[in-house]
N, C-alpha and C positions, 0 to 999 in steps of 0.2 A: 504494500500500500504506500502510495506517495500522495502528498498534499501540496497544492500550490495556492497561495494567496495572491490574487491579482489586484493591485492598488492603482487607482487613478490619482495622479498628483492632486494636491490641494489647490484651492482657488488662487489664481495669480492675477497680478495687475496687468494692465495692457502695456505692450511694448511702446516705448516713446521714440522720439527722433533718433536717439543714440542707443536704444535698446532693441535688439532684434528678438524674435520669438524665442530663441535658444536661451537668452539671458533674462527672461521675465522672472521676477521675484514673487514669492508668495505675498499676498496682501494680508491684512489683519484678520479678515474672515477665514482665510485659508490657514493661517497659523493656528487659530483657535480650533478649527475643524480637524486639522491634522493631529493636534494634541488629544482632542476628544476621541478620535477614532483609534489612535494608538493605545490610549488608556482602556478603551472598550476591548480591544484585542488582548491586552494584558489581563483583563478580568476573565476573558474566555480561555486563558491559559495558552495563548499562541506563543510558540518559541521557534522562530525560524532558524534553520541550520545554514541557510545560504540566502543572502539578500542581493538581488540584482536590480540595477536602476539605470534608466536613461540618464545621461550626464547633463541634460538640460537643467538649468538652475532650479526651476519649480519642482521637478521630479526629485532631484538629489536632495533638495532641502526637505521635502516631505519624507523621503527615505531616512534621512538623518534623525528627524524627530521620532519616527517609529523605532529606529535602532536604539536611540537613547532610552526610550520608555520600555522597550521590550528586552533591553539588556544585551543587544547584539553589538559587538565591537565595530565602531564606525570604520576603523582601518581595514576591516575585512569586507566592507561594502564594495561590490564590483560594479563599476560603471561600464555600460555596454552601449556604444553609439548605435548599434543595430536596433535597440529598443526605441530610440528616437526616430530613426530613419526608416525602419522596416515595417512591414505589415504583419498580419496575424500568422501567415505562413513562416515568416522569418522568426517570430517568437516561438513557434512550434519547434523549429530547428534548434534554437537556443535551448529550449527545454529538453530536447532529445539528447543534447550534448552534456547535460549535467552529470556529474559523478554520482553513482548510485549510493554512495555513502551518505548523501544528503536525502533525507526523507521528507523534509518540509522546506519549501522554497517560497520566498516572497519576492514579487516582481513589481516594480514601480514604473509606470509608463503614462501614455497619453491616449486620449480619444482621437479618432474613432478606433484605433488599433486595440486598446485593451478591451473594449466592448466586443469587437469582432473576435478577438482571441478567446474571451470567456465563452462566447456563444459557440465558437468552433470546438472547443474542448468538451463542453458539456451539452451540446445541442440545445443551448438555452435560448431564451427570447427576451433578453435584456435589451431595451430600446437604446439606452445610453447610460453608461456607468457614470454616476454623479461624481463631481470633484470630491476627493477624499473617500470615495466609495471603495469597498473591499468585497471581493467575492472569494469564497472558499470553494475549491474544487478538489474532490478526492478522486484519485486514479487507482483503480484496482490492477496495478502492474507491479512487477518486481524491479523493473529497470525503466529509467526515463526513456531509453531508446524505444521502448514498446508503446509509448504514448502516440495515439493517433486521433484524428478528428472524431469526436463523439465518444471517446473512451473514458471521459470523466463524468462525475456526478456533481452537480451544483448542490452544495450543502447549505450555504446561506449567502445572502447578499446584504451587507450592512452599509448604511450611508448616514451622514449627519442628520438630515431632515427627518429620517425615520424615528429619531429619538427626541424630536422637539415637541 
């Protein structure tokens, strides 16, 4: 059994004249939501063995907040440009390349890719993963190499507005 938590980055400000999409920072709402969701996952007993993130500022900042609250060493956080640039198929390839010693993985990325990826893995019908939203998908496989479209089961989908 393997488990993946797919997280959409928290809400970010708009890019300005000197700030491109890649460098957009979390806004105040996003910071609060990221802390809230990380604390919710801590209450659920989530302990990631591997954390992967897009290197874009808003994704990596969200990932660092989660790492801090969940006790994952930030220096072990892996930045993968393919998460920022690639689609759901590329994320599937990344997943299939994970070492089997990791049973629980957390991946931080962007829409529409994280929604498509969640739906691809679990044949779900999530319209759009909310900012700071997290899906848990369990995979009845012994090796990450065995993961295929539809091989996962959506266990839950949590997002900040669900708890307001």
